Structure formats: structure tokens, C-alpha cells
N, CA and C atoms as an extended XYZ file, in Angstrom:
123
Properties=species:S:1:pos:R:3:atomname:S:1:resname:S:1:resid:I:1 pbc="F F F"
N       -35.953      -11.972       -4.318 N   THR     1
C       -35.583      -12.106       -6.089 CA  THR     1
C       -34.398      -13.126       -5.895 C   THR     1
N       -33.849      -13.599       -7.040 N   VAL     2
C       -32.577      -14.525       -6.966 CA  VAL     2
C       -31.539      -12.608       -6.965 C   VAL     2
N       -32.045      -12.259       -7.763 N   ASP     3
C       -30.423      -11.359       -7.864 CA  ASP     3
C       -30.455      -10.194       -6.188 C   ASP     3
N       -31.525      -10.300       -5.221 N   GLU     4
C       -31.388      -10.320       -4.523 CA  GLU     4
C       -30.584      -10.860       -3.329 C   GLU     4
N       -31.032      -11.691       -3.534 N   PHE     5
C       -30.525      -12.330       -2.876 CA  PHE     5
C       -28.490      -13.009       -3.362 C   PHE     5
N       -28.744      -12.760       -4.862 N   HIS     6
C       -27.236      -13.082       -5.011 CA  HIS     6
C       -26.241      -11.705       -4.505 C   HIS     6
N       -27.172      -10.418       -4.314 N   THR     7
C       -26.174       -8.887       -3.818 CA  THR     7
C       -26.031       -9.285       -2.153 C   THR     7
N       -27.326       -9.919       -1.732 N   GLY     8
C       -26.998      -10.189       -0.261 CA  GLY     8
C       -26.210      -10.674       -0.350 C   GLY     8
N       -25.426      -12.554       -0.444 N   LEU     9
C       -24.880      -13.314       -0.093 CA  LEU     9
C       -23.523      -12.641       -0.533 C   LEU     9
N       -23.285      -12.038       -2.129 N   ASN    10
C       -22.092      -11.278       -1.831 CA  ASN    10
C       -21.695      -10.601       -1.157 C   ASN    10
N       -22.639       -9.206       -0.482 N   ASP    11
C       -22.419       -8.588        0.663 CA  ASP    11
C       -21.807       -9.436        1.824 C   ASP    11
N       -22.236      -10.556        2.100 N   TYR    12
C       -22.350      -11.317        3.178 CA  TYR    12
C       -20.382      -11.915        3.377 C   TYR    12
N       -20.556      -12.659        1.928 N   LEU    13
C       -18.753      -12.955        1.807 CA  LEU    13
C       -17.855      -12.067        1.622 C   LEU    13
N       -18.021      -11.179        1.168 N   ARG    14
C       -17.647      -10.073        1.473 CA  ARG    14
C       -17.042       -9.074        2.940 C   ARG    14
N       -17.831       -9.067        3.642 N   TRP    15
C       -17.969       -9.168        5.162 CA  TRP    15
C       -16.518      -10.265        5.938 C   TRP    15
N       -17.367      -11.651        5.252 N   TRP    16
C       -17.175      -13.182        6.465 CA  TRP    16
C       -15.337      -12.970        6.350 C   TRP    16
N       -15.062      -12.171        4.757 N   ASN    17
C       -13.562      -12.517        4.432 CA  ASN    17
C       -12.710      -11.830        4.869 C   ASN    17
N       -13.132      -10.123        5.045 N   THR    18
C       -12.529       -8.895        4.980 CA  THR    18
C       -12.179       -8.028        5.973 C   THR    18
N       -13.389       -8.792        7.066 N   THR    19
C       -14.114       -7.651        8.131 CA  THR    19
C       -14.190       -8.496        9.120 C   THR    19
N       -14.263       -9.207        9.834 N   ARG    20
C       -14.524      -10.418       10.161 CA  ARG    20
C       -13.516      -10.585       11.451 C   ARG    20
N       -13.190       -9.907       12.675 N   ILE    21
C       -12.407      -10.861       13.168 CA  ILE    21
C       -12.202      -12.290       13.194 C   ILE    21
N       -10.863      -12.319       13.512 N   GLN    22
C       -10.036      -13.767       13.957 CA  GLN    22
C        -9.345      -14.313       14.424 C   GLN    22
N        -9.680      -15.350       15.266 N   GLN    23
C        -8.697      -15.820       16.326 CA  GLN    23
C        -7.267      -16.219       15.766 C   GLN    23
N        -7.455      -15.971       14.701 N   ARG    24
C        -5.984      -16.997       13.655 CA  ARG    24
C        -5.220      -15.968       13.950 C   ARG    24
N        -6.230      -14.686       13.530 N   LEU    25
C        -4.944      -13.645       13.191 CA  LEU    25
C        -4.673      -12.562       14.734 C   LEU    25
N        -5.062      -13.177       15.215 N   GLY    26
C        -4.917      -12.524       16.347 CA  GLY    26
C        -5.711      -11.534       17.027 C   GLY    26
N        -7.125      -11.830       16.914 N   TYR    27
C        -8.222      -11.403       17.107 CA  TYR    27
C        -8.620       -9.782       16.292 C   TYR    27
N        -8.149       -9.922       15.353 N   LEU    28
C        -8.034       -8.570       14.427 CA  LEU    28
C        -8.866       -9.497       12.673 C   LEU    28
N        -9.277       -8.301       12.087 N   SER    29
C        -9.922       -8.235       10.874 CA  SER    29
C        -8.597       -8.814        9.484 C   SER    29
N        -9.045       -9.554        8.690 N   PRO    30
C        -8.150       -9.781        7.941 CA  PRO    30
C        -7.565       -8.843        7.242 C   PRO    30
N        -8.176       -7.341        7.418 N   ASP    31
C        -7.982       -6.121        6.296 CA  ASP    31
C        -7.235       -4.785        7.550 C   ASP    31
N        -7.612       -5.468        9.014 N   GLU    32
C        -6.723       -4.843        9.851 CA  GLU    32
C        -5.138       -5.636       10.196 C   GLU    32
N        -4.976       -6.857        9.809 N   TYR    33
C        -4.131       -7.750        9.430 CA  TYR    33
C        -2.785       -6.999        9.207 C   TYR    33
N        -3.697       -7.047        7.685 N   ARG    34
C        -2.609       -6.851        6.418 CA  ARG    34
C        -2.659       -5.480        6.856 C   ARG    34
N        -3.028       -4.521        7.484 N   ALA    35
C        -2.804       -3.144        7.567 CA  ALA    35
C        -1.559       -2.838        8.489 C   ALA    35
N        -1.438       -3.870        9.119 N   GLN    36
C        -0.676       -4.243       10.434 CA  GLN    36
C         0.708       -4.769        9.578 C   GLN    36
N         0.170       -5.291        9.151 N   THR    37
C         1.314       -6.173        9.003 CA  THR    37
C         2.791       -5.295        7.467 C   THR    37
N         1.474       -4.942        7.164 N   THR    38
C         2.340       -4.067        5.311 CA  THR    38
C         2.728       -3.068        6.465 C   THR    38
N         1.899       -2.043        7.652 N   ALA    39
C         2.774       -0.478        7.728 CA  ALA    39
C         4.066       -1.324        9.509 C   ALA    39
N         4.287       -2.060        9.174 N   THR    40
C         5.730       -3.097       10.236 CA  THR    40
C         6.448       -3.787        8.711 C   THR    40
N         6.644       -3.401        7.926 N   THR    41
C         8.036       -3.764        6.797 CA  THR    41
C         8.103       -3.035        6.089 C   THR    41
């Protein structure tokens, strides 16, 4: 259904933006990078 599609898309986008590792962040996820920079300041 359309609602299931929207739920799945939102889950994927949340993963894409917060969990997936990124080369530009030193192969950390944005959440890990944020935690690391917060801990060192």
C-alpha cells in the first residue's frame, strides 16, 4: 500500500542520513561522527 511505501521510504532515509558510513566523515556514520566530535569538545 501507499502507507507501507511511505513507512519504508522514511525508514530508509533515516538510515541513509544517520547510520550509513560516509567516506568524507572518515568512514564513520553521521551519528558516530557527531558523538566523536561532541566528546572531544
